[in-house]
C-alpha positions as CSV (number, residue, x, y, z in Angstrom):
1,M,-0.4,-15.1,-35.0
2,I,-3.2,-12.6,-34.4
3,D,-0.7,-9.7,-34.7
4,F,0.6,-11.2,-38.0
5,Y,-2.8,-11.4,-39.7
6,V,-3.8,-7.9,-38.5
7,D,-0.6,-6.4,-40.0
8,I,-1.0,-8.3,-43.3
9,L,-4.7,-8.0,-43.8
10,I,-5.6,-4.7,-42.3
11,I,-5.5,-2.7,-45.6
12,P,-7.5,-5.1,-47.8
13,L,-10.0,-5.9,-45.0
14,S,-10.6,-2.2,-44.3
15,G,-12.9,-2.0,-47.3
16,L,-14.7,-5.2,-46.5
17,L,-15.1,-5.0,-42.7
18,G,-15.4,-1.3,-42.1
19,E,-14.3,0.5,-38.9
20,R,-16.3,-1.8,-36.6
21,G,-14.7,-4.9,-38.1
22,L,-11.2,-3.5,-37.9
23,R,-11.8,-2.7,-34.2
24,R,-12.5,-6.4,-33.6
25,L,-9.2,-7.3,-35.2
26,A,-7.3,-4.7,-33.1
27,R,-4.2,-6.2,-31.7
28,F,-5.0,-5.0,-28.1
29,K,-7.9,-6.5,-26.1
30,T,-9.2,-6.5,-22.6
31,Y,-10.8,-9.3,-20.7
32,R,-13.5,-9.5,-18.1
33,R,-11.5,-11.7,-15.8
34,R,-9.2,-8.7,-15.1
35,W,-11.8,-7.7,-12.5
36,F,-11.6,-11.0,-10.7
37,L,-7.8,-10.6,-10.6
38,L,-8.3,-7.1,-9.2
39,A,-10.7,-8.3,-6.6
40,A,-8.3,-11.1,-5.4
41,V,-5.4,-8.6,-5.2
42,C,-7.6,-6.2,-3.3
43,L,-8.7,-8.7,-0.7
44,L,-5.1,-10.0,-0.2
45,N,-3.7,-6.4,0.1
46,C,-6.5,-5.5,2.6
47,S,-5.9,-8.7,4.7
48,N,-2.2,-8.1,4.8
49,A,-2.6,-4.5,6.1
50,M,-5.1,-5.8,8.7
51,L,-2.6,-8.3,10.0
52,W,0.2,-5.7,10.0
53,L,-1.7,-3.2,12.3
54,T,-3.7,-5.7,14.3
55,F,-2.1,-4.7,17.6
56,A,-1.4,-1.0,17.1
57,P,-4.9,0.3,18.0
58,V,-4.9,-1.9,21.2
59,A,-1.1,-1.7,22.0
60,D,-1.6,-1.2,25.7
61,K,-4.1,-4.1,26.1
62,T,-1.8,-6.4,24.0
63,A,1.1,-5.5,26.2
64,A,-0.9,-6.3,29.4
65,Y,-2.3,-9.6,28.0
66,F,1.0,-11.0,26.9
67,H,3.0,-9.4,29.8
68,I,5.3,-7.6,27.5
69,S,6.4,-4.0,27.0
70,L,4.9,-1.5,24.6
71,G,8.3,-1.6,22.8
72,M,7.8,-5.3,22.1
73,V,4.3,-4.6,20.8
74,N,5.7,-1.9,18.4
75,W,8.1,-4.5,17.1
76,L,5.1,-6.5,15.8
77,S,4.7,-3.5,13.4
78,I,8.3,-2.6,12.9
79,V,9.2,-6.2,11.7
80,Y,7.1,-5.6,8.6
81,L,9.4,-2.7,7.7
82,L,12.7,-4.5,8.5
83,I,11.8,-7.8,6.6
84,S,10.5,-6.0,3.6
85,I,13.8,-4.1,3.0
86,P,15.8,-7.1,1.8
87,F,12.8,-9.1,0.6
88,G,11.6,-6.1,-1.4
89,L,14.4,-6.6,-3.8
90,V,13.5,-10.3,-4.1
91,A,9.9,-9.3,-4.7
92,T,10.8,-7.0,-7.6
93,W,12.7,-9.8,-9.2
94,V,9.8,-12.3,-8.7
95,L,7.3,-9.8,-10.3
96,D,9.3,-8.8,-13.3
97,S,11.1,-12.2,-13.9
98,V,8.8,-15.0,-12.7
99,G,5.5,-13.2,-13.1
100,L,2.4,-11.7,-11.5
101,R,0.6,-15.0,-10.9
102,C,3.5,-16.5,-8.9
103,A,3.9,-13.4,-6.9
104,V,0.2,-13.2,-5.9
105,I,-0.1,-16.9,-5.0
106,L,3.1,-16.9,-3.0
107,S,2.1,-13.8,-1.0
108,A,-1.4,-15.3,-0.4
109,W,0.1,-18.5,1.2
110,L,2.6,-16.6,3.3
111,N,-0.1,-14.3,4.5
112,M,-2.4,-17.2,5.4
113,M,0.2,-19.2,7.2
114,G,1.3,-16.1,9.2
115,S,-2.3,-15.4,10.3
116,I,-2.7,-19.1,11.5
117,I,0.6,-19.2,13.3
118,R,-0.3,-16.0,15.2
119,M,-3.3,-17.9,16.7
120,F,-1.0,-20.5,18.3
121,S,0.0,-17.8,20.8
122,V,-3.4,-17.8,22.4
123,L,-4.2,-21.6,22.4
124,K,-4.4,-22.5,26.1
125,F,-3.7,-26.2,25.6
126,L,-0.3,-25.4,24.2
127,S,0.7,-23.9,27.6
128,L,3.3,-21.6,26.0
129,G,3.6,-19.2,28.8
130,T,6.3,-16.5,28.1
131,Q,6.9,-18.1,24.7
132,S,3.5,-17.1,23.3
133,Y,4.8,-13.7,22.1
134,W,7.3,-15.5,19.8
135,Y,4.4,-17.2,17.9
136,L,3.0,-13.7,17.3
137,F,6.3,-12.5,16.1
138,I,6.9,-15.5,13.8
139,G,3.4,-15.1,12.3
140,Q,4.1,-11.4,11.8
141,C,7.4,-12.2,10.0
142,L,5.6,-14.5,7.5
143,C,3.0,-11.8,6.9
144,A,5.8,-9.3,6.4
145,L,7.4,-11.6,3.8
146,A,4.1,-11.4,1.9
147,Q,3.8,-7.6,2.0
148,P,6.3,-6.6,-0.7
149,L,4.9,-9.1,-3.2
150,I,1.4,-7.8,-2.8
151,I,2.2,-4.1,-2.4
152,F,4.1,-4.2,-5.7
153,S,1.4,-6.1,-7.6
154,P,-1.2,-3.3,-8.3
155,T,1.0,-1.4,-10.8
156,K,2.0,-4.6,-12.5
157,L,-1.6,-5.8,-12.6
158,A,-2.8,-2.5,-14.0
159,A,-0.1,-2.5,-16.7
160,L,-0.6,-6.1,-17.8
161,W,-4.4,-6.4,-17.7
162,F,-5.9,-2.9,-18.1
163,P,-6.0,-0.5,-21.0
164,D,-4.3,2.9,-20.8
165,H,-7.5,4.8,-19.9
166,Q,-8.2,2.5,-16.9
167,R,-4.6,2.0,-15.5
168,A,-4.6,4.8,-12.9
169,T,-8.1,3.8,-11.7
170,A,-7.2,0.1,-11.4
171,N,-3.9,0.9,-9.7
172,M,-5.8,3.2,-7.3
173,I,-8.4,0.5,-6.4
174,A,-5.8,-2.2,-5.8
175,S,-3.4,0.1,-4.0
176,M,-6.0,1.7,-1.7
177,S,-7.2,-1.7,-0.5
178,N,-4.1,-1.6,1.7
179,P,-5.2,1.6,3.6
180,L,-8.7,0.0,3.7
181,G,-7.1,-2.8,5.7
182,I,-5.5,-0.2,8.0
183,L,-9.0,1.4,8.4
184,I,-10.6,-1.9,9.3
185,A,-7.8,-2.7,11.8
186,N,-8.2,0.8,13.4
187,V,-12.0,0.3,13.8
188,L,-12.2,-3.5,14.4
189,S,-9.4,-4.0,16.9
190,P,-10.7,-1.6,19.6
191,A,-14.3,-3.0,18.9
192,L,-13.2,-6.6,19.3
193,V,-10.9,-6.0,22.3
194,P,-12.6,-3.9,25.0
195,E,-10.6,-6.0,27.4
196,G,-7.4,-7.9,26.9
197,K,-9.1,-11.3,27.3
198,H,-10.8,-10.8,23.9
199,I,-7.5,-10.8,22.0
200,P,-7.9,-14.5,20.9
201,L,-11.2,-13.6,19.3
202,M,-9.5,-10.8,17.4
203,L,-6.8,-13.1,16.1
204,G,-9.4,-15.6,14.8
205,V,-11.4,-12.9,13.1
206,Y,-8.4,-11.5,11.3
207,A,-7.4,-15.0,10.0
208,V,-10.7,-15.3,8.0
209,P,-9.9,-12.8,5.2
210,A,-6.4,-14.2,4.9
211,V,-7.7,-17.7,4.3
212,T,-10.3,-16.5,1.9
213,A,-7.8,-14.5,-0.1
214,C,-5.5,-17.5,-0.3
215,A,-8.3,-19.7,-1.7
216,L,-9.3,-17.1,-4.3
217,A,-5.7,-16.6,-5.5
218,T,-4.8,-20.2,-5.6
219,V,-8.0,-21.4,-7.4
220,G,-8.8,-18.4,-9.6
221,I,-5.5,-17.1,-11.0
222,H,-4.3,-19.3,-13.9
223,E,-2.4,-17.0,-16.3
224,K,0.9,-15.1,-16.0
225,V,-0.2,-12.6,-18.6
226,P,-3.4,-12.1,-20.7
227,P,-3.5,-13.9,-24.1
228,T,-3.6,-10.5,-25.9
229,P,-2.1,-7.4,-24.3
230,P,-4.5,-4.4,-23.5
231,S,-2.0,-1.7,-24.6
232,A,1.2,-1.1,-26.4
233,S,3.2,-0.7,-23.2
234,A,1.9,-4.0,-21.8
235,T,3.8,-5.8,-24.5
236,N,7.0,-4.4,-23.1
237,S,6.1,-4.4,-19.4
238,T,9.2,-6.6,-18.6
239,S,11.4,-5.6,-21.5
240,K,14.4,-4.8,-19.4
241,P,16.1,-7.6,-17.4
242,F,16.0,-7.0,-13.6
243,L,19.7,-5.9,-13.1
244,T,19.6,-3.8,-16.2
245,G,16.5,-2.0,-15.0
246,L,18.0,-1.6,-11.6
247,K,21.0,0.2,-13.0
248,M,18.8,2.4,-15.2
249,L,16.8,3.5,-12.1
250,L,19.9,4.3,-10.1
251,R,21.0,6.6,-12.9
252,N,17.6,8.2,-13.3
253,K,17.7,11.5,-11.3
254,P,13.9,12.2,-11.4
255,Y,13.2,8.7,-10.2
256,I,15.7,9.0,-7.3
257,I,14.0,12.2,-6.1
258,L,10.6,10.6,-6.4
259,A,11.8,7.5,-4.5
260,V,13.3,9.5,-1.6
261,C,10.4,11.9,-1.3
262,F,7.6,9.5,-1.8
263,G,9.3,6.8,0.2
264,G,9.7,9.3,3.0
265,G,6.0,10.1,2.8
266,I,5.0,6.4,3.0
267,G,7.3,6.0,6.0
268,M,5.7,9.0,7.8
269,F,2.2,7.6,7.2
270,T,3.4,4.2,8.5
271,C,4.6,5.8,11.7
272,F,1.3,7.8,12.0
273,S,-0.8,4.7,11.7
274,A,1.3,2.5,14.0
275,L,1.8,5.1,16.8
276,L,-1.5,7.0,16.7
277,E,-3.0,5.3,19.8
278,Q,0.1,5.8,21.9
279,I,0.3,9.5,20.8
280,L,-3.3,10.2,21.8
281,C,-3.7,8.2,25.0
282,E,-1.3,10.2,27.0
283,K,-3.5,13.3,26.5
284,G,-6.6,11.4,27.7
285,Y,-8.1,10.2,24.4
286,S,-9.5,6.7,24.4
287,N,-8.5,3.8,22.2
288,K,-11.9,4.0,20.5
289,F,-11.3,7.7,19.7
290,A,-7.8,6.9,18.4
291,G,-9.4,4.1,16.2
292,L,-12.0,6.6,15.0
293,N,-9.2,9.1,14.0
294,G,-7.4,6.3,12.2
295,A,-10.6,5.4,10.4
296,L,-11.3,9.0,9.3
297,F,-7.6,9.2,8.3
298,T,-8.1,6.2,6.0
299,V,-11.7,6.8,4.8
300,C,-10.9,10.3,3.7
301,G,-7.7,9.0,2.1
302,L,-9.6,6.4,0.1
303,L,-11.9,9.2,-1.1
304,G,-9.0,11.4,-2.0
305,A,-7.3,8.6,-3.9
306,F,-10.5,7.7,-5.8
307,L,-11.1,11.3,-6.9
308,L,-7.5,12.0,-7.8
309,G,-7.3,8.6,-9.7
310,L,-10.3,9.6,-11.8
311,Y,-8.8,13.1,-12.4
312,V,-5.4,11.9,-13.6
313,D,-6.9,9.2,-15.8
314,R,-8.6,12.0,-17.7
315,T,-6.0,14.8,-17.5
316,R,-2.6,12.9,-17.1
317,K,-1.5,15.7,-14.7
318,F,0.5,13.4,-12.5
319,I,3.2,15.8,-11.4
320,E,0.9,18.8,-10.7
321,S,-1.5,16.6,-8.7
322,T,1.1,15.0,-6.5
323,K,2.9,18.3,-5.7
324,I,-0.4,20.1,-4.7
325,C,-1.5,17.1,-2.5
326,F,2.0,16.8,-0.9
327,C,2.0,20.4,0.2
328,L,-1.6,20.2,1.6
329,S,-0.8,17.0,3.5
330,A,2.2,18.8,5.0
331,L,0.0,21.6,6.3
332,A,-2.4,19.0,7.7
333,S,0.5,17.3,9.5
334,I,1.4,20.6,11.2
335,M,-2.2,21.1,12.3
336,F,-2.3,17.6,13.8
337,A,1.0,18.0,15.6
338,V,-0.2,21.1,17.3
339,T,-3.8,20.0,18.0
340,S,-2.8,16.6,19.4
341,R,-0.8,18.2,22.2
342,F,-4.0,19.6,23.9
343,R,-6.8,17.8,25.7
344,H,-10.5,17.9,24.7
345,Q,-9.9,18.7,21.1
346,D,-11.9,15.8,19.7
347,V,-13.4,17.7,16.8
348,M,-10.2,19.4,15.6
349,L,-8.3,16.1,15.8
350,A,-10.9,14.4,13.7
351,I,-10.8,17.2,11.1
352,T,-7.0,17.3,10.9
353,S,-6.7,13.5,10.7
354,S,-9.3,13.5,7.9
355,L,-7.4,16.2,6.0
356,F,-4.1,14.5,6.5
357,G,-5.5,11.3,5.1
358,F,-7.4,12.9,2.2
359,F,-4.4,14.7,0.7
360,G,-1.7,12.2,1.8
361,F,-3.2,8.9,0.7
362,A,-4.4,10.5,-2.6
363,I,-0.7,10.7,-3.6
364,Y,0.0,7.0,-3.3
365,P,-1.5,5.4,-6.4
366,T,-0.7,8.5,-8.6
367,A,2.9,8.5,-7.4
368,M,3.2,4.8,-8.2
369,E,1.9,5.5,-11.8
370,L,4.3,8.4,-12.0
371,A,7.2,6.1,-11.0
372,V,6.4,3.9,-14.0
373,E,6.1,6.9,-16.3
374,C,9.4,8.4,-15.4
375,S,11.3,5.1,-15.5
376,Y,9.8,3.4,-18.6
377,P,10.7,0.9,-20.1
378,V,12.0,-0.5,-16.7
379,G,9.6,-3.2,-15.4
380,E,6.8,-2.0,-13.2
381,G,7.7,-4.3,-10.3
382,T,11.2,-2.9,-10.2
383,S,10.3,0.7,-10.4
384,T,7.6,0.6,-7.7
385,G,9.5,-2.0,-5.7
386,L,12.5,0.2,-5.1
387,I,10.3,3.0,-3.9
388,F,8.7,0.6,-1.4
389,V,12.1,-0.5,-0.2
390,A,13.1,3.1,0.3
391,S,9.9,3.8,2.2
392,Q,10.6,0.8,4.5
393,I,14.1,2.0,5.3
394,E,12.9,5.5,6.0
395,G,10.0,4.1,8.0
396,V,12.3,2.0,10.3
397,I,14.6,5.0,10.9
398,L,11.6,7.2,11.7
399,M,9.9,4.6,14.0
400,I,13.2,4.2,16.0
401,L,13.9,8.0,16.0
402,L,10.4,9.0,17.1
403,Q,10.3,6.5,19.9
404,A,13.8,7.6,21.0
405,L,12.5,11.2,21.2
406,T,9.7,10.4,23.6
407,V,9.9,11.6,27.2
408,R,8.6,9.5,30.1
409,V,6.3,11.5,32.3
410,S,4.7,10.7,35.7
411,E,1.3,9.1,35.8
412,D,-1.5,11.4,35.0
413,P,-5.1,10.6,36.2
414,A,-6.4,11.9,32.8
415,S,-4.3,9.5,30.8
416,T,-6.0,6.5,29.2
417,C,-2.8,4.6,28.6
418,V,-2.5,1.1,30.2
419,L,0.8,1.9,32.0
420,D,3.9,-0.1,32.8
421,Q,6.1,1.1,35.6
422,G,7.4,4.6,35.2
423,G,4.5,6.4,33.7
424,A,3.3,7.3,30.2
425,L,5.2,8.7,27.2
426,D,5.0,12.3,26.1
427,W,5.0,12.4,22.2
428,T,5.2,16.2,21.8
429,I,8.7,16.3,20.3
430,P,8.2,13.3,18.0
431,V,5.0,14.6,16.4
432,L,6.5,18.0,15.9
433,V,9.6,16.4,14.3
434,L,7.3,14.3,12.1
435,A,5.4,17.4,10.9
436,G,8.7,19.2,10.2
437,L,10.0,16.3,8.1
438,C,6.8,16.1,6.1
439,S,7.0,19.8,5.3
440,A,10.7,19.7,4.4
441,T,10.1,16.7,2.1
442,A,7.1,18.4,0.4
443,C,9.2,21.5,-0.3
444,F,12.1,19.4,-1.7
445,Y,9.7,17.5,-4.0
446,V,8.0,20.6,-5.3
447,I,11.2,22.4,-6.1
448,F,13.4,19.6,-7.6
449,F,11.1,16.9,-9.2
450,H,10.6,17.3,-12.9
451,T,10.2,14.5,-15.5
452,D,8.7,13.5,-18.9
453,Y,5.9,10.9,-19.1
454,K,7.9,8.3,-21.0
455,R,5.4,5.5,-21.1
456,L,2.6,7.8,-22.4
457,H,4.9,9.3,-25.0
458,A,6.0,5.8,-26.1
459,E,2.4,4.8,-26.6
460,T,1.5,8.0,-28.4
461,N,4.4,7.9,-30.7
462,N,4.1,4.2,-31.5
463,G,2.8,3.9,-35.0
464,D,1.3,0.5,-34.3
465,F,-0.6,1.7,-31.3
466,V,-4.3,0.8,-31.4
467,K,-6.4,2.0,-28.5
468,A,-7.7,-1.0,-26.6
469,E,-11.4,-1.7,-27.0
470,D,-13.0,-2.7,-23.6
471,T,-14.7,-6.0,-24.4
472,A,-17.2,-5.6,-21.6
473,T,-19.8,-7.5,-23.6
474,A,-17.7,-10.3,-25.2
475,D,-14.7,-11.9,-23.6
476,V,-12.2,-13.6,-25.8
477,P,-12.4,-17.4,-25.2
478,E,-9.4,-19.0,-23.8
479,A,-7.6,-21.7,-25.7
């Protein structure tokens, strides 16, 4: 009804109300509660990432505590990739057909239940023995089911609740809460587990944010969409049915190139985060130093994403920004591959990890916005979801490939790895392959990716488009 009265009365009221009055009757509005939704999604995204990489920074101690191999520890991370491939398609349907509210609440409960089930593995009175590992694994599987739902949510949240001049920033904040969780895991796990006997404490600490996020999402999120949309594109955010949108994406050449290249980039960063401790310990670097490198990798990535998000919100130079950052992250990956093969290179490793994160993570939120721009009017959940599914497929292949390329070497007194029988693993070939793939992907993306900004053009050319006024001082009361 608001739209009807604005259309009918806008001309006669223009003389009576003036410009200020007309702005209040504008058909597009924003709401303060969008910031609460953003905070809930951020905490959930951060918690899920923490649960994903709980064991990676202390892989050797986890293996010793549960009497399992490093390969079984790695499967606690790999299972996230495997489960999210089929469930990613379900998650895209849930977001674009059922709605954002359902997706966030469902993911919050899956995430919380997974974190609680993981704790069963260390409860002494259960006397699980060799079965304790499977409680860890089942808990990780539930958390993995939550991952696609929450990973896909930032773009949808930004499109539905934020005006066009805040979308990239909101998407950046929500998306970067995932690497923030990776950062916390890289720092917190080694700090909480100086010895294997402290693993129960670590599992309990990591369950706290999951329970908190679930409570916030369940109690605080009441609406599927805002009462009045914040932008023209928000009114059409799910204009295409899921299957129709899927077919459109598969025929969209720029989108396919973006999905393959950007999905490969996410897969490479996944491998880097999950395997960093194992790569460095064979050369004598401690778990705490590996955690520090992971922290620098993520902190600098958050800074890069923040700066790039502000830049593209002002300039709309999505393509140029992603191409430059992709090339620079490829150079940083080469520097890391070379430096990590030498001992006593703490400073250089810290610098290269920081550069790799700064340029690599900066691409993530911008590329997600770019995926929506080049695929509009396909729903945001579908366009970002397919990229995530592609990244998980490529991530699984890379994880298996890189582990297969390792070479077992005899025990070295300088190694800090907690060893099983047979010695440590040499990661020289895998890290060089990873750097080569990153460079090849960057070159392919720079040469072949070109697209129009379809969503921005649709908004600009829409005669009814009225720029959303940020009602920071007066929220519209709910019915």
